[in-house]
C-alpha positions as CSV (number, residue, x, y, z in Angstrom):
1,M,-18.5,-4.2,-9.9
2,S,-22.1,-4.6,-8.8
3,K,-24.0,-7.5,-10.0
4,V,-23.8,-7.5,-13.8
5,G,-26.5,-10.1,-14.0
6,D,-28.9,-7.3,-13.0
7,R,-28.5,-5.6,-16.4
8,M,-32.2,-5.3,-17.5
9,D,-33.3,-4.2,-20.9
10,T,-35.1,-1.0,-20.1
11,E,-36.6,1.5,-22.6
12,V,-33.7,2.9,-24.7
13,K,-33.8,6.7,-24.8
14,A,-30.2,7.4,-25.8
15,T,-28.0,6.4,-28.8
16,I,-24.4,6.8,-29.6
17,F,-23.5,9.6,-32.0
18,G,-19.7,10.0,-31.4
19,I,-16.9,7.7,-30.5
20,N,-13.3,8.7,-29.6
21,G,-11.5,5.8,-28.1
22,P,-12.9,5.0,-24.6
23,V,-14.9,8.3,-24.7
24,I,-18.3,8.3,-26.4
25,K,-21.0,11.0,-26.9
26,V,-24.6,10.1,-26.4
27,K,-27.8,11.9,-27.5
28,G,-31.4,11.4,-26.8
29,N,-31.7,11.2,-23.0
30,K,-31.5,14.0,-20.5
31,D,-32.1,11.8,-17.5
32,F,-28.6,10.6,-17.0
33,H,-26.8,11.5,-13.8
34,M,-23.1,12.3,-13.2
35,M,-21.1,9.2,-12.3
36,E,-24.0,6.9,-13.2
37,M,-23.1,3.5,-14.6
38,V,-24.5,2.8,-18.0
39,L,-24.5,-0.1,-20.5
40,V,-23.2,0.8,-23.9
41,G,-24.0,-0.7,-27.2
42,K,-25.5,-4.0,-28.2
43,E,-22.9,-5.9,-26.2
44,K,-23.7,-3.8,-23.1
45,L,-20.2,-2.6,-22.3
46,I,-19.8,-1.0,-18.9
47,G,-19.5,2.8,-18.9
48,E,-19.7,5.7,-16.6
49,V,-21.2,9.2,-17.1
50,I,-18.4,11.8,-16.7
51,A,-20.0,14.9,-18.3
52,I,-23.4,16.2,-19.1
53,E,-24.1,19.0,-21.5
54,E,-27.4,20.5,-22.7
55,D,-28.1,17.9,-25.4
56,T,-25.3,15.4,-25.1
57,T,-23.9,13.1,-22.4
58,I,-20.2,12.1,-22.3
59,I,-19.4,8.6,-21.1
60,Q,-16.1,6.8,-20.5
61,V,-16.2,3.1,-21.3
62,Y,-14.4,0.5,-19.2
63,E,-14.1,-2.0,-22.0
64,V,-12.6,-1.9,-25.5
65,T,-14.8,0.1,-27.8
66,A,-13.6,-1.3,-31.1
67,G,-16.6,-2.2,-33.2
68,L,-19.0,0.2,-31.6
69,S,-20.9,2.4,-34.1
70,P,-23.2,5.4,-34.0
71,G,-26.8,4.6,-33.4
72,E,-26.2,1.8,-30.9
73,P,-28.3,2.0,-27.7
74,V,-27.1,3.2,-24.3
75,I,-29.0,2.0,-21.3
76,S,-29.3,3.7,-17.9
77,T,-28.8,1.6,-14.8
78,G,-29.8,4.3,-12.3
79,K,-26.9,3.7,-10.0
80,P,-23.2,4.7,-9.7
81,L,-20.3,2.4,-10.4
82,S,-20.2,0.2,-7.3
83,V,-18.4,-2.8,-5.9
84,Q,-19.9,-5.9,-4.2
85,L,-18.8,-6.2,-0.6
86,A,-19.2,-9.7,0.9
87,P,-17.3,-12.9,1.7
88,G,-15.2,-14.1,-1.2
89,I,-13.2,-10.9,-1.7
90,I,-10.0,-12.1,0.1
91,G,-7.9,-14.3,-2.0
92,N,-9.6,-13.2,-5.2
93,I,-8.0,-11.5,-8.3
94,F,-10.1,-8.8,-9.9
95,D,-9.7,-6.4,-12.8
96,G,-10.1,-2.7,-12.3
97,I,-13.9,-2.8,-12.0
98,Q,-14.1,-5.9,-9.8
99,R,-14.6,-8.5,-12.4
100,P,-13.1,-11.8,-11.3
101,L,-10.3,-12.8,-13.6
102,H,-10.5,-16.5,-12.9
103,Y,-14.1,-16.7,-13.9
104,M,-13.5,-14.5,-16.9
105,E,-10.7,-16.9,-18.1
106,K,-13.1,-19.8,-17.8
107,K,-15.7,-17.9,-19.8
108,S,-13.6,-16.3,-22.5
109,G,-10.1,-17.9,-22.4
110,A,-6.8,-16.1,-22.0
111,F,-8.1,-13.0,-23.7
112,I,-10.9,-11.1,-22.0
113,S,-14.0,-10.8,-24.1
114,R,-16.3,-7.7,-24.1
115,G,-19.7,-7.5,-22.4
116,L,-19.2,-10.6,-20.2
117,E,-22.1,-10.9,-17.7
118,M,-21.0,-12.2,-14.3
119,E,-21.1,-11.3,-10.7
120,A,-18.0,-10.0,-8.9
121,L,-18.4,-12.7,-6.3
122,D,-19.6,-16.3,-6.4
123,S,-23.3,-16.2,-5.7
124,E,-23.7,-20.0,-5.5
125,K,-21.1,-20.8,-2.9
126,K,-22.5,-21.4,0.6
127,W,-20.8,-19.8,3.6
128,D,-20.9,-21.1,7.2
129,T,-22.6,-18.2,8.9
130,H,-23.0,-17.3,12.6
131,I,-25.8,-14.8,13.3
132,T,-24.8,-12.3,16.0
133,V,-28.1,-10.4,16.6
134,Q,-31.4,-11.4,18.1
135,V,-35.0,-10.4,17.5
136,G,-35.7,-7.1,19.3
137,D,-32.2,-5.6,18.9
138,N,-32.0,-2.1,17.6
139,V,-29.3,-1.9,14.9
140,S,-27.8,0.8,12.7
141,G,-25.2,1.3,10.0
142,G,-22.0,-0.5,10.7
143,D,-23.4,-2.9,13.3
144,I,-22.3,-6.5,12.9
145,I,-25.1,-8.9,12.2
146,A,-23.2,-12.1,11.3
147,E,-19.7,-13.6,11.1
148,V,-18.2,-15.8,8.4
149,Q,-14.8,-17.4,8.4
150,E,-13.8,-16.1,5.0
151,T,-10.2,-17.5,5.1
152,P,-8.2,-19.2,7.8
153,L,-6.8,-15.8,8.7
154,I,-9.8,-13.5,8.2
155,L,-13.1,-13.5,10.1
156,H,-15.5,-11.7,7.8
157,K,-18.0,-9.5,9.8
158,V,-21.2,-8.9,7.9
159,M,-22.3,-5.3,8.7
160,I,-25.5,-3.3,8.1
161,P,-24.9,-0.8,5.3
162,P,-24.2,2.8,6.4
163,G,-27.4,4.9,6.6
164,M,-29.7,2.0,7.4
165,S,-31.2,1.3,10.9
166,G,-34.1,-0.4,12.5
167,E,-35.4,-3.1,14.8
168,V,-34.5,-6.7,14.2
169,I,-37.8,-8.6,13.6
170,A,-36.5,-11.9,12.3
171,V,-33.3,-13.9,12.2
172,E,-32.3,-17.1,10.6
173,Q,-30.5,-20.0,12.4
174,D,-26.7,-20.4,12.1
175,G,-26.0,-22.4,9.0
176,Q,-24.8,-22.2,5.4
177,Y,-26.1,-19.4,3.2
178,T,-25.3,-18.0,-0.2
179,L,-24.5,-14.3,-0.6
180,H,-28.1,-13.4,-1.5
181,D,-30.0,-15.4,1.1
182,A,-31.8,-13.2,3.6
183,I,-30.3,-13.9,7.1
184,V,-31.8,-10.9,9.1
185,K,-34.9,-8.8,8.6
186,I,-35.4,-5.4,10.2
187,R,-38.2,-2.8,10.4
188,D,-37.1,0.8,10.0
189,K,-38.6,4.0,11.5
190,R,-41.1,4.2,8.5
191,H,-42.3,0.7,9.4
192,Q,-40.8,-0.7,6.2
193,E,-39.3,-4.2,6.4
194,K,-35.9,-4.8,4.8
195,A,-34.2,-8.1,4.3
196,L,-30.4,-8.2,4.9
197,T,-28.1,-10.6,3.1
198,L,-24.3,-11.3,3.3
199,V,-23.7,-8.8,0.5
200,Q,-23.9,-5.0,0.1
201,E,-22.9,-2.6,-2.6
202,W,-21.0,0.7,-2.3
203,P,-20.0,3.4,-4.9
204,V,-16.3,3.3,-5.5
205,R,-15.8,7.1,-5.6
206,V,-17.6,7.7,-2.3
207,P,-15.5,7.2,0.9
208,R,-17.2,4.9,3.4
209,P,-18.3,6.8,6.6
210,Y,-16.7,6.4,10.0
211,R,-17.5,7.7,13.5
212,S,-14.3,9.6,14.2
213,R,-10.7,10.0,12.9
214,A,-8.3,8.9,15.5
215,G,-4.7,10.2,16.0
216,I,-1.9,8.4,14.3
217,R,0.2,6.8,17.0
218,R,1.2,3.3,15.9
219,P,3.7,2.4,13.2
220,L,3.1,-0.1,10.4
221,V,6.0,-2.4,11.3
222,T,7.6,-3.8,8.1
223,G,10.7,-5.6,9.4
224,Q,12.8,-3.5,6.9
225,R,15.5,-1.5,8.9
226,V,15.7,1.5,6.6
227,I,11.9,1.9,6.9
228,D,11.2,1.1,10.5
229,T,14.2,2.9,11.9
230,L,14.9,5.8,9.6
231,F,11.7,6.5,7.7
232,P,8.7,4.8,9.5
233,I,5.2,4.9,8.3
234,A,2.2,5.0,10.6
235,K,-0.9,2.8,10.4
236,G,-3.4,5.0,8.7
237,G,-0.6,6.9,7.0
238,T,0.5,7.6,3.4
239,A,3.8,6.9,1.7
240,S,5.2,7.2,-1.8
241,I,7.9,5.0,-3.4
242,P,9.3,7.0,-6.4
243,G,11.9,5.4,-8.5
244,G,13.1,4.7,-12.1
245,F,13.1,1.4,-13.9
246,G,15.0,-1.4,-12.0
247,T,15.3,0.4,-8.7
248,G,13.3,-2.2,-6.7
249,K,9.9,-0.7,-6.3
250,T,8.0,-4.0,-6.6
251,M,10.5,-5.7,-4.3
252,I,9.8,-3.3,-1.5
253,Q,6.1,-3.7,-2.0
254,H,6.5,-7.5,-1.8
255,Q,8.5,-7.2,1.4
256,V,5.9,-4.9,3.0
257,A,3.1,-7.1,1.9
258,K,4.7,-10.2,3.3
259,W,6.2,-8.9,6.5
260,S,4.2,-5.9,7.7
261,D,1.9,-6.2,10.6
262,A,-1.1,-5.2,8.5
263,D,-4.0,-7.6,8.8
264,I,-5.0,-7.4,5.1
265,I,-3.1,-6.4,1.9
266,V,-4.9,-4.9,-1.1
267,Y,-2.5,-4.8,-4.1
268,I,-3.5,-2.7,-7.1
269,G,-1.5,-3.4,-10.3
270,C,-2.5,-0.2,-12.1
271,G,-1.2,0.0,-15.7
272,E,1.9,-2.0,-15.1
273,R,3.5,-4.1,-17.9
274,G,1.7,-7.4,-18.4
275,N,4.8,-9.5,-17.5
276,E,5.2,-7.7,-14.2
277,I,1.5,-8.2,-13.3
278,T,1.9,-11.9,-14.2
279,E,4.9,-12.1,-11.9
280,V,2.9,-10.7,-9.1
281,L,-0.1,-13.0,-9.8
282,E,2.2,-16.0,-9.7
283,D,4.4,-14.9,-6.8
284,F,1.7,-13.8,-4.3
285,P,-0.2,-17.1,-4.2
286,A,3.2,-18.9,-3.8
287,L,4.2,-16.8,-0.9
288,T,3.7,-18.1,2.7
289,D,2.5,-15.7,5.4
290,P,5.4,-16.0,7.9
291,K,3.3,-15.2,10.9
292,S,0.7,-17.9,10.3
293,G,2.2,-20.4,7.9
294,Q,-0.8,-20.0,5.6
295,S,-0.8,-18.8,2.0
296,L,-0.3,-15.0,1.8
297,M,-3.4,-15.0,-0.4
298,S,-5.4,-15.8,2.8
299,R,-5.2,-12.1,3.7
300,T,-4.6,-10.5,0.2
301,V,-6.7,-9.1,-2.6
302,L,-5.2,-8.5,-6.0
303,I,-6.5,-6.1,-8.6
304,A,-4.8,-6.5,-11.9
305,N,-5.1,-3.9,-14.6
306,T,-2.3,-4.2,-17.2
307,S,-1.1,-1.4,-19.5
308,N,-2.9,-2.8,-22.5
309,M,-6.3,-2.9,-20.8
310,P,-8.7,0.0,-21.4
311,V,-7.4,3.2,-19.7
312,A,-10.7,4.1,-18.2
313,A,-10.7,0.9,-16.2
314,R,-7.2,1.8,-15.1
315,E,-8.5,5.1,-13.8
316,A,-11.2,3.3,-11.8
317,S,-9.0,0.6,-10.3
318,I,-7.5,2.6,-7.5
319,Y,-11.0,3.6,-6.3
320,T,-12.1,0.0,-6.4
321,G,-9.1,-1.1,-4.4
322,V,-9.4,1.6,-1.7
323,T,-13.1,0.9,-1.3
324,L,-12.4,-2.8,-0.6
325,A,-9.8,-1.7,1.9
326,E,-12.3,0.7,3.7
327,Y,-14.8,-2.2,3.9
328,Y,-12.4,-4.4,5.9
329,R,-11.3,-1.4,7.9
330,D,-14.9,-1.0,9.0
331,M,-14.7,-4.5,10.5
332,G,-11.8,-3.4,12.7
333,Y,-8.9,-4.6,10.5
334,H,-5.7,-2.7,9.6
335,V,-5.4,-2.7,5.8
336,A,-2.4,-1.8,3.7
337,V,-3.1,-0.7,0.1
338,M,-0.3,-1.0,-2.5
339,A,-0.9,1.1,-5.7
340,D,1.5,0.2,-8.4
341,S,1.8,2.6,-10.1
342,T,0.0,5.9,-9.7
343,S,2.1,7.3,-12.6
344,W,0.3,5.0,-15.1
345,W,-3.0,5.9,-13.4
346,A,-2.2,9.6,-14.0
347,E,-1.4,8.8,-17.6
348,A,-4.9,7.3,-17.9
349,L,-6.3,10.6,-16.6
350,R,-4.1,12.5,-19.2
351,E,-5.4,10.4,-22.1
352,I,-9.0,10.7,-21.2
353,S,-8.6,14.4,-20.6
354,G,-7.0,14.8,-24.0
355,R,-9.9,13.0,-25.7
356,L,-12.3,15.3,-23.9
357,E,-10.3,18.3,-25.3
358,E,-9.7,19.8,-21.9
359,M,-7.1,22.5,-21.4
360,P,-3.9,20.7,-20.4
361,A,-1.6,21.7,-17.5
362,E,2.0,20.8,-16.9
363,E,3.3,18.1,-19.3
364,G,-0.2,17.6,-20.6
365,F,-1.7,16.3,-17.4
366,P,-5.1,17.7,-16.6
367,A,-5.4,20.6,-14.2
368,Y,-7.3,18.5,-11.7
369,L,-4.5,16.0,-11.3
370,P,-3.7,17.3,-7.7
371,S,-7.3,17.0,-6.6
372,R,-7.6,13.5,-7.9
373,L,-4.4,12.5,-6.1
374,S,-5.7,14.0,-2.9
375,Q,-9.1,12.2,-3.3
376,F,-7.1,8.9,-3.3
377,Y,-4.6,9.5,-0.6
378,E,-7.0,11.3,1.8
379,R,-9.0,8.0,2.0
380,A,-6.2,6.7,4.2
381,G,-6.5,7.1,8.0
382,Y,-6.8,5.5,11.4
383,V,-10.5,5.7,12.4
384,G,-13.1,4.8,14.9
385,N,-15.7,2.8,13.1
386,L,-19.5,3.1,13.3
387,N,-19.6,-0.2,15.2
388,G,-17.1,0.9,17.9
389,T,-14.1,-0.9,16.6
390,E,-10.9,0.8,15.3
391,G,-9.3,0.2,12.0
392,S,-7.0,1.8,9.5
393,V,-6.2,2.1,5.8
394,T,-2.5,2.7,5.0
395,I,-1.8,3.7,1.4
396,I,1.6,3.2,-0.2
397,G,1.7,4.5,-3.8
398,V,4.4,3.7,-6.3
399,V,5.5,6.6,-8.6
400,S,7.4,5.8,-11.8
401,P,8.8,9.1,-13.0
402,Q,10.2,8.9,-16.5
403,G,14.0,8.9,-16.4
404,G,13.9,8.9,-12.6
405,N,13.1,12.7,-12.7
406,F,11.5,13.5,-9.3
407,S,10.6,17.0,-10.5
408,E,7.9,15.8,-12.9
409,P,4.2,16.6,-12.0
410,V,3.0,13.3,-10.6
411,T,5.9,13.0,-8.1
412,Q,5.7,16.6,-7.1
413,N,2.0,16.6,-6.6
414,T,2.1,13.3,-4.7
415,K,4.5,14.9,-2.2
416,R,1.8,17.3,-1.3
417,F,-0.5,14.6,0.0
418,I,1.8,12.0,1.5
419,R,3.9,12.2,4.7
420,C,6.4,9.5,4.0
421,F,8.8,9.6,1.0
422,W,10.9,6.6,0.2
423,A,13.0,7.8,-2.7
424,L,14.7,5.0,-4.7
425,D,18.2,5.7,-6.1
426,R,19.3,4.1,-9.4
427,Q,23.0,4.2,-8.4
428,L,22.3,2.3,-5.2
429,A,20.2,-0.3,-7.1
430,Y,23.0,-0.8,-9.7
431,A,25.5,-1.3,-6.8
432,R,23.1,-4.1,-5.5
433,H,22.3,-2.1,-2.4
434,Y,18.7,-3.1,-1.6
435,P,16.4,-1.6,-0.5
436,A,17.7,1.2,-2.7
437,I,16.1,3.9,-0.5
438,Q,18.3,7.0,-0.6
439,W,18.6,8.2,3.0
440,L,19.6,11.7,2.0
441,T,16.5,12.5,-0.1
442,S,13.9,10.4,1.7
443,Y,11.9,11.6,4.7
444,S,9.1,10.7,7.2
445,E,6.9,13.2,8.9
446,Y,5.6,10.6,11.3
447,I,8.6,10.7,13.7
448,D,6.9,13.0,16.2
449,D,3.7,11.0,16.0
450,L,5.4,7.7,16.7
451,T,7.9,8.8,19.3
452,D,5.8,7.7,22.3
453,W,5.2,4.2,20.8
454,Y,8.9,3.6,20.1
455,E,9.9,4.9,23.5
456,E,7.4,2.6,25.2
457,K,7.7,-0.5,23.1
458,V,11.4,-0.4,22.2
459,D,13.6,2.0,24.0
460,E,13.4,5.6,25.1
461,R,16.7,6.4,23.3
462,F,15.4,5.0,19.9
463,F,15.0,8.3,18.1
464,Q,18.0,9.9,19.8
465,L,20.2,7.2,18.3
466,R,18.3,7.4,15.0
467,T,19.1,11.2,14.8
468,K,22.8,10.4,15.5
469,M,22.9,7.8,12.8
470,M,21.3,10.2,10.3
471,R,23.9,12.9,11.2
472,L,26.8,10.5,10.5
473,L,25.3,9.6,7.1
474,Q,24.9,13.3,6.2
475,E,28.5,14.1,7.4
476,E,29.8,11.2,5.3
477,S,28.1,12.7,2.2
478,K,29.9,16.0,2.8
479,L,33.2,14.3,3.4
480,M,33.0,12.2,0.3
481,E,33.1,15.5,-1.7
482,I,36.4,16.3,-0.1
483,V,37.7,12.7,-0.6
484,K,37.0,13.1,-4.4
485,L,39.3,16.1,-4.4
486,I,42.2,15.3,-2.2
487,G,41.8,11.6,-1.3
488,G,40.9,9.9,2.0
489,D,44.4,9.7,3.4
490,A,44.6,13.4,3.8
491,L,41.7,13.5,6.3
492,P,42.2,13.6,10.0
493,D,41.4,10.5,12.0
494,E,38.2,11.9,13.4
495,Q,36.8,12.2,9.9
496,K,38.2,8.9,8.8
497,L,36.3,7.3,11.7
498,I,33.1,9.0,10.4
499,L,33.6,7.5,7.0
500,E,34.3,4.0,8.5
501,I,31.2,4.1,10.7
502,A,29.0,5.4,7.9
503,K,30.2,2.5,5.7
504,I,29.2,0.1,8.5
505,I,25.8,1.7,8.7
506,R,25.3,1.5,4.9
507,L,26.5,-2.1,4.5
508,G,25.6,-3.6,7.8
509,F,22.3,-1.8,8.7
510,L,20.7,-0.1,5.7
511,Q,21.4,-2.9,3.2
512,Q,19.1,-5.9,3.7
513,N,19.1,-9.3,2.1
514,V,15.6,-10.5,1.2
515,F,16.9,-14.0,0.4
516,H,18.5,-14.6,3.8
517,D,16.3,-16.2,6.5
518,Q,17.6,-14.0,9.3
519,D,17.8,-10.8,7.3
520,T,14.6,-10.7,5.2
521,Y,12.7,-9.6,8.3
522,V,14.2,-8.0,11.4
523,P,12.2,-7.2,14.6
524,I,12.3,-3.6,15.7
525,R,14.0,-4.7,19.0
526,K,17.0,-6.2,17.0
527,Q,17.0,-3.1,14.7
528,F,17.5,-1.0,17.8
529,K,20.2,-3.3,19.2
530,M,22.1,-3.2,15.9
531,M,21.9,0.6,15.8
532,E,22.9,0.9,19.4
533,T,26.0,-1.4,18.9
534,I,27.2,0.4,15.8
535,L,27.0,3.8,17.6
536,Y,28.5,2.4,20.7
537,V,31.5,1.3,18.6
538,Y,31.7,4.8,17.2
539,D,31.8,6.4,20.7
540,Q,34.5,4.0,21.9
541,A,36.6,4.5,18.8
542,K,36.2,8.2,19.2
543,T,37.8,8.0,22.7
544,L,40.7,6.0,21.2
545,I,41.4,8.7,18.6
546,Q,41.1,11.4,21.3
547,A,43.8,9.4,23.2
548,S,46.1,9.8,20.2
549,I,45.6,6.2,19.1
550,P,45.8,6.0,15.3
551,M,42.7,5.1,13.2
552,S,44.8,2.3,11.6
553,E,44.6,0.3,14.9
554,F,40.8,0.3,14.7
555,R,40.8,-0.9,11.1
556,K,43.2,-3.7,11.8
557,S,41.0,-5.0,14.6
558,G,38.4,-6.4,12.2
559,I,35.5,-4.9,14.2
560,S,34.1,-3.2,11.1
561,E,33.7,-6.6,9.4
562,E,32.1,-8.1,12.4
563,L,29.6,-5.3,12.7
564,I,28.6,-5.6,9.1
565,K,27.9,-9.3,9.6
566,L,25.8,-8.8,12.7
567,K,22.6,-9.1,10.7
568,Y,23.6,-12.6,9.7
569,T,25.4,-13.9,12.8
570,I,22.9,-12.9,15.5
571,D,19.5,-14.6,15.6
572,N,16.5,-12.3,15.5
573,E,15.4,-13.4,19.0
574,D,18.8,-13.7,20.6
575,M,19.4,-10.2,22.1
576,E,21.9,-11.4,24.8
577,K,24.6,-11.7,22.2
578,F,24.7,-7.9,21.8
579,S,25.8,-7.6,25.4
580,E,28.6,-10.0,24.7
581,I,29.7,-7.9,21.7
582,H,29.7,-4.8,23.9
583,Q,31.9,-6.5,26.4
584,S,34.4,-7.7,23.7
585,I,34.5,-4.1,22.4
586,D,35.2,-2.8,25.8
587,A,38.0,-5.4,26.3
588,F,39.6,-4.5,23.0
589,C,39.5,-0.7,23.7
590,N,40.9,-1.2,27.2
591,A,43.7,-3.4,25.9
592,L,44.5,-0.8,23.3
593,H,44.6,2.0,25.8
594,E,46.9,0.0,28.1
595,S,49.3,-0.9,25.2
596,Y,49.6,2.8,24.2
597,K,50.1,3.8,27.8
598,G,53.0,1.4,28.0
599,V,54.4,3.0,24.8
600,G,54.1,6.4,26.4
601,K,56.0,5.3,29.6
602,K,58.8,3.6,27.6
603,S,59.3,6.8,25.6
């Protein structure tokens, strides 16, 4: 939220004449603008204009409207709903309209009061500031004018707001400054002088501009095998995690937030249950960033909007989150946005639409649900910034379909705008198979885009082996239908081998233990070596079967159990042991061949 302290009592030309939950109707002022922020009632609740008719204006209020009455004033602010962009964002916890929850607690206690006047960021704190421009420099939107070490992990780059340009005519010395202290002064083409501070504002519903949209060529490496190997997501890409209750959606987000190679994490708790949001707020500050040893909050922003908070603020929260992400993208950072959950965000749209008496579409959701989803997901991307740097915003949205039904409108419409679909399966979760991503219904459309990176950075055979692994899993699914009818013993040895290797893939590769030091995060190089070893065993066992050696000999060898334990027994950096395993497998197969040759000669 922009500076609430700037709420000035202007001449009141509008009054409330109708109240319907968070939606109010106003008469008496025809000068309101669409998406303008307004102050509602005597307590000056924050609202936003969402419809304008001939003699009435409709406003959605982002705070509880209980106690409002007709005749109370509505004040125009003349600007859209905006966020403050400045040092102090990282490590902070906001509500859906960027009000800092820590300060709100100090002011009103555990329960949030209405009409609290406070800035989104601490305006009194002084930041060590290094000025990077000189008098005489010509600067324009996006150019960096100062640097502030915001956290031990994030160097905050203070930029000129987009659309502004001019010649630097005065600069301050390096030193400590508050957010509103002028540090640089410029003169624009109209010879108007403008003072620049550490803070700027930006409307949450307007995407921040960039110079160019770059091609997606680099993966967001998460350290989770089922994601990085089977269903990778690119930096600047979009993904969805649909799943019913208890399938591990939040766990996957925690793992991605902790281990992915994104520079900054923006977590949006949008309409989730209060106890789950509390768990996130307690867990994230306690987590340690494994790459730096610092607190994970040193590169994280949390936006908390629980299910009992006003629905209008829930609707605005994802725009607040993605705007903060775009701001850090403009500095050259790679930002990952976690939205949990877009289903509850869509429910907020449905409630407001119902109160506006709009014509409902499927399951009561408004007809514009797809366009709103696209407005959110399309703000992801890998871009060339105005200042010449490159940055990205990756959006990972959780979907919580009721009853785990993926055919409901939010899931189906989300699939139109994302290219990575990590479908969670309740049966896998109940079987304690985590991550519970169902490999038969999930997909990633980034495979072709990322092939060059995987071939160059990992191995040129990476996706060939991945395709082979997926084929084995699909064949296992078909064979299991036969097994249910006639039993596994009736299958030929070639098909028994497929079932055995698929079991190794499921338990030894796809299943990952977040509580194990070696298995919670796995480098891509080790992922490839594990996949290569499992498929090498499959090829060698296949030659045994073709030589008429029974499948029972392979099962008695204990190789399957050893392969399942690879994720625990081999250190993440010790790739040489895989060569030793290959040699031992060769030795076993050669010995078995020799023993059966001897049997053939004796007979």
